[in-house]
N, C-alpha and C positions, 0 to 999 in steps of 0.2 A: 390362403386357407384361414388366416386369422386377421382380425381388424384391430390393429394396434392403437387406433385412435378412438376405440369404443369407450363408452361411459358405463356399460353394464356387462356382466359376465356373458349373458346370452348374446349380446351384440358382438363381444370379443370373438366368440366362436362362430359368429355369423349364423346363429340359430334363432328360431322362434323361442318364446318363453317356454312353450310346452315341450319342444324338442330338447331344449337345454336342460329342462328338469329331468327328462329321461336320461340324457347323456350324463348328467351329474350324479343322479341317483344310482346309476349302474357303475359308476367309477371307471368309465372308459377313457381311453387315451386318443391320441391324434390318429392312430392307425384306423380305428373304427370310424372316426369322423371322416377321414379321407375316403374310406371305402363307401360310406353312404353318399358322399358328394359325387363319386363316380357314377352312382346309380340314380341320382336325384332326377335326372331327365325322365325317368320312368314314373315320376309323380309319387314316389314312396316317401311317406313320413319317416322320421328317424325311428319311431317306435315300430312301424311296420318292417323296416329294414332289419332291426335287431331281432324281432320276432321271427322273421323269415330265416335269418341265419341260424337261430336256435332250433327251429322246427325242421329245417331242411338239411342242416349240416353240410356235408361235402357236396350235396346236390343242389345247393343254393344257386350256383351258376346256371344249372339247367333251368331252374324255375325263372330266373331273371331273363334268360333267352326266350322262354315261353311267353313271358309278359310282352316282350317286343313282337313276337310273331303272331300272337293271338289277340293283340289289341285289348287285353283285359287288365284288371288291376290285381294287386297282391291278394286281397280278400277273396275275390272270385277264384283266382288261381288255386289258392290253398284249399278252398272248399271243394273245388273240382277234383283236386288230387286226393283229398281224403275220401271222396265218394268212390273214386276209381280204386283206391287202396282198400275200400271196405272197412275202414276203421282200424286196419292192421298196420301199425307203424313199420313193420318189417317190409310190407309191400309198398310203402310210400316211395322208397327209392326206385323200385321197379316202375311205378306209375310215372315218376318224373322222367325216367329214361325213355319210356315208351312215348310219352307226350312230346318231348323235344324232338325225338326221332320222327314221329308222325308229322309234326309241324314243319320240319325241314323238308321232308318229302312232299308235303302238301304245297308248300311254296314253290318247290321246283316244278310241280305239276300244274301250277297256276290256279289252285283252289282259291275260292273267295274266303279268306280268313277273317274278313270283317264280320262274317256271319257267325254268331255264337254256336249254332248247331254244327257248323263245319270245323271251327277252331277247337271246340270242346265237345266232341261227339260222345254220346252216352256209352256206346260200345267201343271204347278206345282201342282195346287189343285187336278187335276185328278190323277196325278202320285203319289201324297202324299196318297190319299185315297186307291189306288191300292196296294201300298207298305204296308200300315197299315193293309189292309185286309189280305195280304199274311203273315205278321208277326203273326196276330191273328190266322190264319189257322194253322200255324206251332205250335203255343202254344197249340191250342185246340187238335191237333193231339198228341202232347206229353202228355197232360193231359189225353187224352183218353186212351193211353197205360197204364198210371199209374192207372187210375180209373178202368180199366178192372178187376184187382185183387180185388179191394175193392167191385166192383159191384157183383162179383161172391160170395164173402163172405156175403155181405148183403142179397143177394137173398136166399142163403142157410139158413140164420138166421131168416129172417123176412117174406118171402112170404108165405102166407097161405090163406085159404078161410074159412068163417064161416058165418052163418045166412044171406046168400045172398050177403055178402060183401067179398072183397079180398084186401090184401095189396100188392102193387106193388112198386118195387124199381125203381127210375128214372134212365134211361139209360145214362144220361149226363146233361151237363149244360143247353142245349137248352130246354129239357123237363121240367126242373124246372122253367125256365123263362116263357115258354108258360103256365105252370100251374098258375103262378102268374097273368098273363094277363087275362086268362079265368075266374079265380075266383076273380079277382080284389083285390088281397092282395100282401104283400111284399115279398113273398118267393123267388122271382127272385134274390133278393139281397143276398140270402144265397147260391146260386148255386155253386159258386167257393169254398165256405167253406165246402159244402157237398162233393164235389169232392176231396178236400184235406184231409177230415176226421175230420175237426174241429167241424162239426155238422152232424147230420144224418137226412135227409128228406125222408119221405115215403108218398106214395099216397094211400088213402083209396078209393076204387072204387066199383061199383056194378058189381057182377059177370056177369050179363047179358050184360054189356057194359063196359069192363075193360079199354077201350081206352079213355072214357069220364071222364074229371075231376069231382071230387065230393067233397072230403075232403082232406086237406093236413095236415100232421103231422110232428112235429119236435121231435126227441128223444134226450135225454141228460143223461149223467152219472155224471155231475158236482154236487158237494155238496150233493151227495146222496149215499156215500159209494160205489161208483162203480156200483150201481144198475140202470138199465134203468128206465127212467120215461118219460112221454109225457109232453113236455113243452107247 
């Protein structure tokens, strides 16, 4: 961190004269210097680093991640965030959170983030929501493929009819969420756990109207010697 053989104060701290002047005038210590060195690969001057910390506060880490993902510099990033915040400092943190979340999803979706109009869209909130929906759609598609095997097994094991009632295996997450809304209970929160196999959710329906929600069941083998029981 320090050059003990240096002949000048700036060289001792391994800073340029301009950066050393900022460091010295601000009365900063080695913690700040070390923080800047950790980010120097992003091409930040010491002055930009300190200004970013001051302007962004606790969201400075988000902004630094955005610099990496968007291939832009601190000045452009700050200008973009101020535009998205509409000059309202209270909205600055929201803009930073939306931007980093959008960029993470965009990278996952394979967007070309070297393009400024893609990395810094004018309508950030709208593009953020579209990217989030696209990522969720991909996840649901992958979960659907994995659940297909479990769905067939559950259908073979549990679907049957008796006394005017039938047991129906949910086809996916959305069916379980809809069941919870219609019957006004919390089964929607178990949807992903059902798909993954952590729990088993079944629908009890009337044979005359098997599409209409009636009673929801959860099965478990926990603490019961591997035997099925209705929770």
